[in-house]
C-alpha positions as CSV (number, residue, x, y, z in Angstrom):
1,X,118.3,69.9,85.4
2,X,116.5,69.7,82.0
3,X,118.1,71.5,79.1
4,X,117.1,71.8,75.4
5,X,119.9,71.5,72.8
6,X,119.3,72.4,69.1
7,X,122.0,70.7,67.0
8,X,122.9,70.4,63.3
9,X,124.5,67.2,62.4
10,X,125.4,64.9,59.4
11,X,122.3,62.9,58.5
12,X,124.0,59.4,58.4
13,X,124.1,56.4,60.7
14,X,126.1,56.8,63.8
15,X,126.1,60.6,64.1
16,X,123.5,60.6,66.9
17,X,125.3,57.9,68.7
18,X,128.5,59.9,68.7
19,X,126.5,62.9,70.1
20,X,125.1,60.6,72.9
21,X,128.5,59.4,73.8
22,X,129.9,63.1,73.8
23,X,127.1,64.1,76.1
24,X,127.5,61.2,78.3
25,X,131.2,62.2,78.9
26,X,129.8,65.5,80.3
27,X,127.4,63.8,82.6
28,X,124.4,64.5,80.5
29,X,121.8,61.9,79.4
30,X,119.4,62.3,76.4
31,X,115.8,61.9,77.4
32,X,114.1,62.9,74.1
33,X,114.9,63.5,70.5
34,X,112.8,65.8,68.1
35,X,113.8,65.8,64.4
36,X,113.0,69.2,63.0
37,X,114.7,69.0,59.6
38,X,116.4,66.5,57.3
39,X,117.7,67.2,53.8
40,X,120.9,67.6,51.9
41,X,122.8,65.4,54.0
42,X,122.1,67.3,57.2
43,X,119.5,67.0,60.1
44,X,118.5,69.4,62.8
45,X,117.5,67.8,66.1
46,X,116.2,69.1,69.4
47,X,117.6,67.2,72.3
48,X,116.1,67.1,75.7
49,X,118.8,66.3,78.2
50,X,119.1,65.7,81.9
51,X,122.3,66.8,83.5
52,X,123.6,67.6,87.0
53,X,122.6,71.0,88.4
54,X,125.2,73.6,87.6
55,X,126.6,71.9,84.5
56,X,128.0,74.7,82.4
57,X,126.2,75.0,79.0
58,X,129.7,75.9,77.5
59,X,131.0,72.3,78.5
60,X,128.0,70.6,76.8
61,X,128.4,72.7,73.6
62,X,132.2,71.9,73.5
63,X,131.6,68.2,74.1
64,X,128.9,68.1,71.3
65,X,130.9,70.1,68.8
66,X,133.9,67.7,69.4
67,X,131.9,65.3,67.0
68,X,132.9,65.9,63.4
69,X,130.3,67.8,61.4
70,X,128.1,68.8,64.5
71,X,127.3,72.4,65.5
72,X,125.2,73.6,68.4
73,X,122.6,76.2,67.4
74,X,121.4,76.8,71.0
75,X,121.2,75.6,74.6
76,X,118.5,76.7,76.9
77,X,116.4,75.7,79.9
78,X,113.2,73.7,79.4
79,X,110.3,72.8,81.7
80,X,108.6,70.5,79.2
81,X,109.0,67.0,80.8
82,X,109.8,64.6,78.0
83,X,107.4,61.8,77.0
84,X,104.3,63.3,78.6
85,X,102.3,64.4,75.5
86,X,101.8,67.9,77.0
87,X,99.7,69.3,74.3
88,X,97.0,66.6,75.1
89,X,97.0,67.5,78.8
90,X,96.8,71.3,78.2
91,X,93.9,70.9,75.7
92,X,92.1,68.9,78.2
93,X,92.5,71.5,80.8
94,X,91.5,74.3,78.4
95,X,88.4,72.3,77.4
96,X,87.2,72.2,81.0
97,X,88.5,75.6,82.1
98,X,85.4,77.6,81.3
99,X,86.0,81.3,81.7
100,X,89.7,80.6,82.2
101,X,90.3,79.0,78.8
102,X,92.3,81.9,77.4
103,X,94.5,82.3,80.6
104,X,95.1,78.7,80.7
105,X,96.4,78.7,77.1
106,X,98.6,81.7,77.7
107,X,100.1,80.3,81.0
108,X,100.7,76.9,79.3
109,X,102.4,78.0,76.1
110,X,105.8,78.9,77.5
111,X,106.1,75.4,79.1
112,X,105.0,73.7,76.0
113,X,107.4,75.5,73.7
114,X,110.4,75.9,76.1
115,X,109.8,79.6,75.8
116,X,109.9,82.5,78.4
117,X,106.6,84.1,78.3
118,X,103.4,84.6,76.2
119,X,100.8,87.4,76.0
120,X,97.6,88.4,74.2
121,X,96.6,91.8,73.1
122,X,93.8,93.5,71.5
123,X,92.8,96.9,70.0
124,X,93.0,98.5,73.4
125,X,96.1,97.0,74.7
126,X,97.3,93.8,76.6
127,X,94.6,91.4,77.7
128,X,96.6,88.9,79.6
129,X,100.3,87.8,80.1
130,X,101.9,84.9,81.5
131,X,104.4,84.7,84.5
132,X,107.8,86.3,83.5
133,X,106.4,88.5,80.8
134,X,107.9,92.0,80.8
135,X,105.8,95.0,81.9
136,X,106.2,96.6,78.5
137,X,105.2,94.0,75.7
138,X,107.0,94.9,72.5
139,X,104.8,96.4,69.8
140,X,104.9,94.8,66.4
141,X,103.6,95.7,62.9
142,X,100.1,94.6,61.9
143,X,99.0,91.2,62.9
144,X,100.0,88.6,60.2
145,X,97.4,86.5,58.5
146,X,99.0,83.4,60.1
147,X,101.4,82.5,62.7
148,X,105.0,83.6,61.8
149,X,108.4,83.6,63.6
150,X,110.5,86.7,63.8
151,X,113.5,88.0,65.8
152,X,113.6,91.5,67.0
153,X,116.8,93.6,66.8
154,X,117.5,93.0,70.5
155,X,117.6,89.2,69.9
156,X,114.1,88.5,71.3
157,X,112.6,85.5,69.4
158,X,108.9,85.6,68.9
159,X,106.0,83.7,67.3
160,X,103.4,86.3,66.3
161,X,99.9,84.7,65.9
162,X,96.5,86.0,65.1
163,X,93.4,85.0,66.9
164,X,90.9,86.4,64.3
165,X,87.6,85.2,65.8
166,X,88.5,87.0,69.0
167,X,90.1,90.2,67.5
168,X,93.3,89.4,69.5
169,X,96.9,88.7,68.6
170,X,99.2,86.4,70.6
171,X,102.9,86.6,71.2
172,X,105.2,83.7,72.4
173,X,108.7,84.9,73.3
174,X,112.0,83.1,73.8
175,X,115.0,85.2,75.1
176,X,117.4,82.3,75.7
177,X,118.0,79.8,72.9
178,X,117.5,79.8,69.1
179,X,114.9,81.3,66.9
180,X,111.6,79.4,66.6
181,X,111.7,76.8,64.0
182,X,109.0,76.4,61.3
183,X,108.0,73.1,63.0
184,X,107.4,74.9,66.3
185,X,105.3,77.5,64.4
186,X,103.4,74.7,62.7
187,X,102.7,73.0,66.2
188,X,101.4,76.3,67.7
189,X,99.1,76.8,64.6
190,X,97.5,73.5,65.2
191,X,97.1,74.1,69.0
192,X,95.4,77.5,68.3
193,X,93.1,76.0,65.8
194,X,91.8,73.5,68.3
195,X,91.6,76.3,70.9
196,X,89.5,78.6,68.7
197,X,87.1,75.7,68.0
198,X,86.2,75.3,71.8
199,X,82.9,76.7,73.0
200,X,84.6,78.1,76.2
201,X,87.1,80.3,74.1
202,X,84.8,83.3,73.3
203,X,83.3,83.3,77.0
204,X,86.8,83.4,78.4
205,X,87.9,86.2,76.2
206,X,84.8,88.3,77.0
207,X,85.4,87.8,80.7
208,X,89.0,89.1,80.3
209,X,88.0,92.1,78.4
210,X,85.5,93.1,81.0
211,X,88.2,93.3,83.6
């Protein structure tokens, strides 16, 4: 079972080693570390951990927070296999997907960002949704000029991103885990910039809108 943990910890030598030992005591093994923030003596890291099926998230959080100065900001399931450079793989598929470029992107984003679902919508409603998307996609204010992270009143975490050449907007949603970090927003922004530069992009959107 792969889980993602977002932790805040003292930015000093030995802190991560203590976290590693605490996770090991619960049967979990760190397979990837992503540093999201550093400053003012603190760091925020995303850890991908492998642990036995059925391991309670509460026991992981309790073990990690037994380390002085460490807090857990979220624990949630991930399908992003560590060390595989998934962006490169997905962009390769999109580049050769022809008319399915848009649907390939939307289907891939929840895996890339350890999220739950993604969707695109235009002036006349929803164009395409990934697996696990709700039947009623939440309506948001006007599309922002650039991708932004937001959290709705019910606790749904979103990245709301414009696709201006296509007159579409994109939503990426996470119901379990913490809000999207600015590094995640930046990562999505770069992926979308490449996607919008591909020749197949406009053709794939035109095909979806004809359905």
